[in-house]
ROVOFI-336837 format. One record per residue: x negated, y negated, z negated of N, C-alpha, C, CB in turn; residue in one letter. Coordinates in steps of 0.1 Angstrom, whole numbers. Last residue first. Glycine has a CB too. Example, Ala and Ser with C-alpha at 12.3 -4.5 7.8 and 13.67 -1.06 7.14 Angstrom:
<recs>
{{-128 22 -71} {-137 11 -71} {-129 0 -79} {-141 6 -57} 'S'};
{{-132 57 -78} {-123 45 -78} {-132 33 -78} {-113 45 -90} 'A'};
</recs>
This chain:
<recs>
{{-21 -139 -127} {-6 -140 -127} {-2 -146 -141} {1 -126 -125} 'I'};
{{-49 -149 -107} {-43 -146 -120} {-28 -148 -119} {-49 -155 -131} 'A'};
{{-58 -133 -77} {-52 -145 -83} {-46 -141 -97} {-42 -153 -74} 'V'};
{{-65 -115 -57} {-74 -118 -68} {-71 -131 -76} {-88 -120 -63} 'G'};
{{-48 -107 -38} {-55 -119 -36} {-65 -123 -46} {-45 -131 -35} 'A'};
{{-38 -84 -50} {-46 -82 -37} {-54 -95 -35} {-37 -79 -26} 'R'};
{{-24 -96 -71} {-35 -86 -74} {-44 -85 -62} {-30 -73 -78} 'L'};
{{-5 -110 -56} {-14 -117 -65} {-26 -108 -68} {-7 -121 -78} 'A'};
{{9 -88 -44} {2 -99 -36} {-8 -106 -44} {12 -109 -30} 'A'};
{{20 -75 -66} {10 -68 -58} {2 -78 -49} {16 -58 -49} 'V'};
{{37 -96 -74} {27 -91 -83} {16 -84 -75} {33 -82 -94} 'I'};
{{54 -98 -51} {47 -110 -56} {35 -105 -65} {56 -119 -64} 'S'};
{{66 -73 -49} {58 -78 -38} {49 -89 -43} {66 -82 -26} 'I'};
{{81 -73 -74} {71 -63 -71} {61 -68 -60} {77 -50 -67} 'V'};
{{98 -95 -69} {89 -95 -80} {77 -85 -78} {96 -92 -93} 'T'};
{{112 -86 -47} {104 -98 -46} {94 -99 -57} {113 -110 -45} 'N'};
{{128 -66 -58} {116 -62 -49} {107 -74 -47} {122 -57 -35} 'M'};
{{136 -72 -92} {138 -73 -78} {126 -69 -70} {142 -87 -74} 'S'};
{{142 -82 -120} {142 -68 -115} {145 -68 -100} {152 -59 -123} 'P'};
{{120 -110 -123} {133 -104 -123} {132 -90 -118} {143 -113 -114} 'T'};
{{98 -130 -131} {99 -115 -132} {113 -111 -134} {90 -110 -144} 'A'};
{{85 -153 -113} {97 -151 -120} {100 -136 -120} {109 -160 -113} 'C'};
{{51 -159 -116} {61 -150 -110} {73 -150 -119} {55 -136 -107} 'V'};
{{27 -182 -109} {37 -178 -118} {47 -170 -110} {44 -191 -125} 'A'};
{{-8 -180 -103} {5 -181 -98} {15 -177 -109} {8 -172 -85} 'V'};
{{-41 -196 -101} {-31 -187 -107} {-17 -190 -101} {-30 -190 -123} 'A'};
{{-58 -208 -82} {-63 -204 -95} {-54 -194 -102} {-65 -215 -105} 'R'};
{{-60 -199 -48} {-54 -207 -59} {-59 -201 -72} {-39 -207 -58} 'V'};
{{-72 -180 -31} {-79 -192 -34} {-73 -201 -45} {-81 -200 -22} 'G'};
{{-42 -169 -16} {-56 -167 -18} {-63 -180 -21} {-63 -159 -6} 'R'};
{{-16 -172 -8} {-20 -177 -21} {-35 -175 -25} {-12 -169 -32} 'I'};
{{-14 -163 18} {-9 -177 15} {-14 -182 2} {6 -177 16} 'R'};
{{-23 -137 16} {-30 -147 25} {-26 -161 22} {-27 -144 40} 'E'};
{{-3 -125 0} {-17 -127 -5} {-25 -137 3} {-24 -114 -6} 'A'};
{{18 -123 19} {19 -132 8} {5 -136 2} {28 -127 -3} 'T'};
{{7 -102 34} {11 -115 41} {12 -126 30} {25 -113 48} 'A'};
{{3 -82 15} {-9 -89 21} {-5 -102 28} {-15 -79 31} 'D'};
{{30 -76 9} {21 -82 -2} {9 -89 5} {16 -71 -12} 'A'};
{{38 -64 33} {45 -76 28} {36 -83 17} {58 -72 21} 'L'};
{{19 -43 34} {21 -52 45} {27 -65 40} {29 -46 57} 'S'};
{{24 -28 10} {11 -35 13} {12 -45 24} {1 -24 16} 'L'};
{{50 -20 15} {47 -28 4} {34 -36 6} {47 -20 -9} 'L'};
{{47 -4 38} {55 -16 39} {52 -25 27} {70 -12 39} 'S'};
{{30 17 27} {26 9 38} {34 -4 40} {27 17 51} 'E'};
{{47 27 7} {34 21 3} {29 12 15} {23 31 0} 'A'};
{{81 19 14} {70 28 14} {57 20 10} {68 34 29} 'S'};
{{108 7 -5} {97 4 3} {87 15 3} {90 -9 0} 'L'};
{{143 0 -10} {131 9 -11} {120 5 -2} {136 24 -9} 'S'};
{{171 -13 -27} {160 -15 -18} {149 -5 -21} {154 -30 -19} 'E'};
{{191 -12 -46} {193 -5 -33} {182 -6 -23} {206 -10 -27} 'D'};
{{169 -13 -73} {183 -14 -69} {185 -6 -56} {187 -29 -66} 'G'};
{{140 -5 -60} {146 -15 -70} {160 -17 -65} {137 -28 -70} 'V'};
{{115 19 -55} {129 15 -53} {133 5 -64} {139 27 -52} 'S'};
{{86 29 -39} {92 22 -50} {106 18 -46} {84 9 -54} 'I'};
{{80 46 -18} {71 46 -30} {78 40 -42} {58 38 -26} 'L'};
{{96 66 5} {97 55 -4} {88 56 -16} {112 54 -10} 'A'};
{{73 81 28} {85 81 20} {85 69 11} {86 94 12} 'S'};
{{52 85 45} {59 73 46} {72 72 38} {61 70 61} 'H'};
{{22 100 45} {34 100 37} {41 86 37} {31 104 22} 'D'};
{{-2 100 57} {9 103 65} {23 103 58} {7 116 73} 'S'};
{{-20 72 42} {-17 87 44} {-5 88 54} {-14 93 31} 'S'};
{{-24 46 36} {-32 52 47} {-29 66 50} {-46 50 44} 'G'};
{{-9 43 13} {-5 36 26} {-12 42 38} {-7 21 24} 'A'};
{{-24 57 -5} {-11 62 -1} {-6 56 12} {0 60 -12} 'R'};
{{-47 41 -7} {-48 55 -3} {-35 60 2} {-53 63 -14} 'R'};
{{-34 18 -17} {-41 17 -4} {-43 31 1} {-55 10 -5} 'V'};
{{-26 28 -42} {-16 22 -33} {-22 22 -19} {-12 8 -37} 'L'};
{{-50 34 -54} {-40 45 -52} {-30 40 -41} {-33 49 -64} 'G'};
{{-61 9 -56} {-68 19 -48} {-58 30 -45} {-80 25 -56} 'E'};
{{-43 -4 -73} {-44 -9 -59} {-51 2 -51} {-52 -22 -59} 'L'};
{{-47 11 -97} {-34 10 -91} {-35 6 -76} {-26 -1 -99} 'L'};
{{-74 8 -103} {-69 21 -99} {-56 20 -92} {-68 31 -110} 'E'};
{{-96 -12 -104} {-82 -14 -100} {-76 -1 -95} {-81 -25 -90} 'M'};
</recs>
């Protein structure tokens, strides 16, 4: 999972600049991981989740959360 490894490395660095922007919203790697991990805790153990893939920060957070929880999307 190179994507997640890179995200975790970036979150642990001193670089707190925006990692991703969707519309007017931006998140640093640290903020994205924090939000995704909170969601991952709630979905961990389920077989799969469905994500309404809209061009939004919620979609990004949801996908990262599912990957962190090891849940199929």
